[in-house]
Each structure stands twice: as structure tokens, then as C-alpha cells.
N, C-alpha and C positions, 0 to 999 in steps of 0.2 A: 774279252775280245767277244764280240758278238758272233753266232754262230754263221748268222750269212755271211758276214765280214768274212769270216773264215775260209767260207765254200768260195767266195769272189776270189782269193788271193789263189787258193789250192787250183782254182780253172784257169787263171790267168797262169801259173805257173805250167799248166799242163797243157796251152794253146800258145805259148809263145813261140819264138822264132818260125813261123808261118804254118804251127800243127793246125792251128784251127780251120785256114782254108783248104788244108792238103788233107786233113782228118775228120773234127770236128762240123764243118760246115755254118750253117746259119740257127743251129739247136739250141745256142747258149741261152736264149731268152726264155725260151719251153723248159729245160733244164733248171733255169734258177726259181721259175716258179712252181717246179716239181720238188724243188729241194723245199721252198719253206711248205710246203705241203707234205713233205716226208721225213717230217725229224720232231716228235713227243722226248719230251723229256731235257736236260740240260746236258748230256754228251751229246758231242758231236756222233753222228752216223758214220758207218762204212758206206763208201759210194762204187758204184760199180758206173765206168762209160762203156757203153756197148758199140764197138765202132766196124761198121763193114768194110772189108779188105777188099771190095770192087765198087764202082755206080758212082753216083753222087756222094761226096763225102756228108757225113749225118753221123749221128749217135741218139742212142737211145740212153735212158738215166733209170738208175738203181741207188737206191736208199737202204740199210740195212740197221735194224736196230736190234742189239743186244739185250737177252733179258735183263740181264746184271744192270742196264741202263735204265728201266722202267721201275717206275713203284707203283705197287699194285694200291694202293692206298690213295692215289693221287689220280685223277679222274684226267683222260685225254680227251682233246676235242676233236670233231672233224674238220676242223680246217689244217691241224698238224699230222692227220693219221690219212690222207687218202679220203678221207671220208669214211674210215671206217672203223670209229674209236671203239666200239664194242668188240673186233677182233683183237683191237690191241690191249685192250683191259683183260681178257680171257689170256691172253700170250702172259702177260706181266705176272699172271696170278699161276703160273706155271712151275715145273719143277724142273732139273736136271735132262730131261730127255729134250726139250727145244734150246736151241741157241741164239737162231737170230727170225726175224720176222722182216720181210722184204716187200716194197713197193717197187714196182717195176711201169715204168714209164713208157709210152710208145709217144715220139715226138713228132711222128710224122702228122701237118696238118692234116683234118679231117678224122684221123681216127678215134676212134674209141676214147673220150679225155680221162674215164676213170682209169685208173692203174691196176695191173695184175698184184696179186696178193700172194705170197709165198712165205712156208715155216720150213724154215732150215732145223734141222733135229742133228743130235748127237749120237743116236743109236738106232737100231730098229727098232720102233714101235708104235706099230698100226693103228693101235688105238687111238691114240693122240694126234697121229695125222689126220683121222678119219675124226676126231674129235674138233680139231680144225677147220675141218671143210663144213663142219656142221654150223660151226662158230659164224663161220662166211656167209653163213645162208643157205648152203647146198647141201641140202639131206642127202639128193641122187648121188652127188660127187664122191660122199663120203664113203656108199656103199659100192661106186665105181674104182673108190680107191682101195678098199678092203679084198675087193677081188683079184683086181691087180697084183697087190702086195702075194695074196695066197698063190698066183702063177708062178710068178718069175725064181728065177734058179737061188736056191738057197745061201749062195755065195755073192749074191749083190744086194747091197746095201741102197735102200733106198733113202742118199740124204734129203732129198727137200721132195715139196710140193706144192702147188700153188695152182689159181683160179681165176678167171677175171668175174670178178663179180658182177658188173656191167653187162656180160653176155650170157642171158639165162642160155643153158644145154650146153655151153661149149666145154669143150674137153678138159682133164684135169692132167695137167702137166705134173709128169715124176722124174727125176734124174736120179739114174741108180750108178756106183761105182763098184764094180766087181772086185771082187779079193784079189791082190795084189800077184797072187802066184798064178791067177788066169791071164795074167796079161801076156805072160810069153808066150801062153798055151795058145791064146788064140793067133798071136802073130804068123805059129808055127801051123797051126790046125784050123783058120778062117771056118769050115765046116762046123767045128763045133758051136763055135759064136755062133753059128744061122741056127744052129740047133734051138741053144740059148734065146735065141731071139723068136724064134717061133713058139718057145714053151710059153714066152711073153703075150705070146698072140700076136707076132709080127706078121706080116705076110709082104707088105711090098719092097722085096730084095733091090729090083732090077741088077744091073750088071756091076754096078760097081761098091753097094755097100759093103759086101765083103772082103772083096779085095783091098779096098783102101782102108777099111778099120784093120785088116793086119796091119797094112804100113803103119798107121799111126799105134797099133798096140806093139810093134817094132822100135820103138823110141824111145829113150829116161824116161820120159814125163807121163803121169799117171792120166787114165783114161776111164771115162765115165762117159754114161750114156744118156740121151733125155728122150721121152715119150711124152706123147699126147692119148690118153688112154680114153676109148670111148667108152658107152655108154653102160656096154655090157663086158666092162672091165679087161678089154682087150687093146693090145699096143695099136694106134692109129697109124695113119698113112704117112704122118710125118714123123719125122725120125732124126735125130741130131748124134754125132760123137765128138765130144770136147777130150782135150788134155789141159790139164794142169801145170803151169812153170812153175809157179811159186807162192806161196803163203804170206799174209801180212805180216809185220816187223812183230817181234815178242811173241809168234807163234811158234816158228819153224826158220829152219834155215830160208835164208833170203838173195837167191843166186840170182844177179844181173843180168835181164834178157839182155841174149848177145848174138847181134847178127851174123858172127861170123863164126860162130860153133854149133850147138846141138840144135838150138832153137831156129838157126838161121836157114841150117841145113834143111830142117821142118818146115819151113816157111816157102821154101825154092821147091819142094814139091808141091805142096799149095797151089801157088803160083802154077806149077806148071800144069794140073789140073785145073785150068784155068778161074780159080777160083778167090785168085788175089791178083792186085798188079800192084807195083811196088810201091805203093805208100807202107805196109807192112816194115820196108828198112825204117821207118821213122818212129817204130816202139820203142827201140831201144833209148830213145832220148825220153819218154817217158818213165824213166828209173831214177827216181830221186826222192833224197829225202831235206828237207829245207829247211832250215829255221827263220821265220818270220817276226818283226817286230812294227807294232804299228802301235803309236800313242803311249808310247813304254810297257805295252802288254804283247807278250812274244808265243807264239805256237811253234811247233815241229810237222809238218805237212808230208807225207808220201804221196807216190804213186808209180805203179809199176804195173808193166803187163803179166795177168794172174792166167787168164786161158786163149787158149781159140776154140772154136766150134765150128762145123762143118755138119750143115743141114741139108736134106732131103728129102721133096715130097713124091709120093708113091715111087718111090724106086728111082728120083732123076735127083741129080746134082741141085739143089738151090742158091746155096751161097756159103760163104765162111766169113765170120767175126771175130774179130779179139774183144778180150774183155781187160780192161783195165781195172785195177782195186786204186783207192785213193781216201786217204782221211788223214785223222790228225793221229800223231806217233802215240801210243800209251804211255802213259808214266810206268818209269821201271822197266822198259823193253831194252834198252842198251844203244838203242837205235837214235837216238838226240843228242 
């Protein structure tokens, strides 16, 4: 079954029962084109639907390719790599320090038509991350990243970095996961979190970042921080905190997003902060594993709410988004 057909089936399952109008808006044609331009190799990529939790229904689109699914001996074309075949060729030749390469597309009309490109790593390896940024043609970004990595607490793991290659001079985006033992400490002592953020070069705290991050830390979900790193290697004024609900099938346990459970209580809190309307209640319906048969060929497709992310600009709350991960169930995962 062709990859594009599998994607259409996957999107149709996610958008059915009124969810397209309520969650996805009119972005489907742009996402279809983004999928076609983000799918090198023969394997089906991991898909992320990035859904705002207030405002006009819409989404942005992310496609993640695993290193194991690329052959370093086979050429990648610009048409299937978002215009960055040289970065995919670099990625295909790397070792186990890297996991996935992501292309992220802003589906807003009039936005930069080129995607962001991000590397997800398996361990802290600043030299590999810097080499990735050089492969993107961003030598100055490599220096920014190295300076930032040297600043942050030793207990933070930078799990990915990325840039917008079509935007010269733009910030380097870095996601950091604090070691698990720090999360309950941050919940009880937000001042420690403030000191750690300041160590990363962050300055625009405003009135809500520390108390709200403490509240997020006081949940059973894994806390992560995202920064836009400026030219001096310091965290810039845009800051995000995210919580992970679950991982893809075959990797870890896969709890359902439960609006009546801990996830629902978290979402009620976020709504109380004015960052989400009632559309979050539809996220539970985006948890599925479904076998599809077409023309005698079958596939098993999945989708689930994986993250929620809260963002601040210059210390002021900006928005909240949900990230739903979708794809094809890997063989031998036990989910089929």
C-alpha cells in the first residue's frame, strides 16, 4: 500500500466525527503536500500533529524519519527531504548517537514555505549536534549550540536541536529534559528551577513561569523545557515547558489519554489559565490503533496525544498546544 494512501487513511481516522472542523481546520491540503516532501526511504515516517488548544482550529505538521530506515548508500532527493537531501545523507551515515531527523512545517498561509529541521539524539553528544547544524549550513548555529550546552545544568539532557535553514540568523531551538529526580524538587522549590533557567541564560521570567512550571512539575508526566538560543549561546525570550503523556507503541507502556484522569485534571488547570478551550476534551478520541485493509493489503495505524506544550514570550503566557503522534505500528510491537 502506497505511503501516501496510508497517510490519507491515518488522517481520515484522526479527523473523523467532527474533529477536522473542531481541531484540524482547513490545513489538510498543506499537510498532504508536507507529507509528500518529508518521506524519504520506504518506511512510513512518524507523524506529529501540532494542534493549538485555543483560537482558530488549525495544525502544523511534523514528519520524523528514523536513522534505521535510511540507507546511507542510497541518494535522497530534494523533493522527499524538504529540500535538504545533504542533511539526510549526513544523518544516514551517523551512528547510534542519533535517533530521528524531523521536518516541521508551519501550515499557516504566507509563512516561510521551508520547514524547520531538527535532530533527535539518544544521549548528550554536543559534538554530533554541532556537526548536524554545520550540515544544515549553519556554522554560527553550531557555535551557539556548543556555548549553550556548556551553560546548562549537568542534570539536563538536550534531547534535540533544530533550526529554520530558510531563515538566516534565526535562533537555535533546543529541547532539554531534566533528570527525573529534579522534577519533584522543582515542584517544591521553584526558586531552584529559576536558578537553573538563569544558568541557561534565561532572563524573562515574568510572573507566571516559575509558579506554573512548579505546578506542571507536580504531575505524573515527564517535564521538558524548550529554548530558542540566541547568538551568544544564551536562552532567548521565547520559552516553553511541555509534559509527555505517552510514547509510541513498542517503545514504552502506552496509557490512553484519559479526560477523566490525571491528564484531564492537568487540562482543566491549563484551561483555567486561559490557554485552552473545550477542544482538549476531543483529544481522548485521538487514541486509536486501527487495522485498515485496502485492495487486499493491510496496515495497522495508530494515533495518540503525546505532549502538551505551554509557551511564553518575554515572560508573558502565549499559548498552549497538544501534540498527537501518529504512524504505522511497527512489526513485532504487539499492538497489532
